[in-house]
C-alpha positions as CSV (number, residue, x, y, z in Angstrom):
1,X,163.9,33.1,-31.3
2,X,165.8,29.7,-33.3
3,X,169.2,29.7,-34.7
4,X,172.2,32.4,-33.2
5,X,169.6,34.3,-31.1
6,X,168.8,31.1,-29.0
7,X,170.5,31.5,-25.7
8,X,172.3,34.5,-25.6
9,X,173.2,34.6,-22.1
10,X,175.3,31.0,-22.3
11,X,176.6,32.7,-25.2
12,X,177.7,36.4,-24.5
13,X,179.7,34.2,-20.9
14,X,181.1,31.7,-22.9
15,X,183.1,34.0,-25.0
16,X,183.6,36.0,-22.8
17,X,184.5,33.6,-20.0
18,X,188.8,34.7,-19.3
19,X,186.5,38.3,-18.7
20,X,183.6,37.2,-15.8
21,X,186.2,35.0,-14.2
22,X,189.2,38.5,-13.2
23,X,186.4,41.1,-13.1
24,X,184.6,38.3,-10.9
25,X,188.1,38.1,-8.8
26,X,189.0,41.4,-9.5
27,X,185.9,42.5,-7.5
28,X,186.5,39.2,-5.0
29,X,190.2,41.1,-4.2
30,X,188.5,44.9,-3.9
31,X,185.9,43.9,-1.6
32,X,189.1,42.0,0.1
33,X,191.3,45.7,0.6
34,X,187.7,47.6,1.0
35,X,186.8,45.8,4.4
36,X,189.8,45.5,5.2
37,X,190.8,49.6,4.9
38,X,187.0,50.0,6.2
39,X,187.9,48.0,9.4
40,X,191.6,48.6,9.8
41,X,192.2,45.1,9.4
42,X,195.3,44.6,6.7
43,X,194.9,40.9,7.5
44,X,192.0,41.2,5.3
45,X,193.7,41.8,2.8
46,X,195.2,38.5,2.1
47,X,192.5,36.6,2.6
48,X,191.2,38.7,0.0
49,X,193.5,37.8,-2.2
50,X,193.5,34.8,-1.1
51,X,189.3,34.0,-1.6
52,X,189.9,35.9,-4.8
53,X,192.2,33.1,-6.7
54,X,189.9,30.4,-4.6
55,X,186.5,32.8,-7.2
56,X,188.8,32.8,-10.3
57,X,189.4,28.9,-10.3
58,X,185.7,28.2,-9.2
59,X,184.3,30.5,-11.9
60,X,186.4,28.7,-14.3
61,X,185.4,25.5,-13.4
62,X,181.6,26.4,-13.6
63,X,181.8,28.2,-16.8
64,X,183.7,24.8,-18.6
65,X,180.8,22.7,-16.8
66,X,178.2,25.2,-18.8
67,X,180.4,25.0,-21.5
68,X,180.7,21.2,-22.4
69,X,176.7,21.5,-21.8
70,X,176.8,23.9,-24.4
71,X,178.4,21.8,-25.9
72,X,176.7,18.7,-25.7
73,X,173.4,20.1,-26.1
74,X,173.0,23.3,-28.3
75,X,172.3,22.5,-31.7
76,X,174.8,23.8,-34.1
């Protein structure tokens, strides 16, 4: 593997960074709504939204670290 075919997962992650962070946050929020519906505790929906915001921030930082490492170590 050489050239643009090297590290395809990293290249896809960097190309779709916004979609990955928003998708992860949306999954966490939907999980919170589902748990609220399933258990009958509406507080879990709010908790799911707060966790979704935190997941979005954590994913964004993690992808920025991957971008920094890729920029530093991967040949252009």
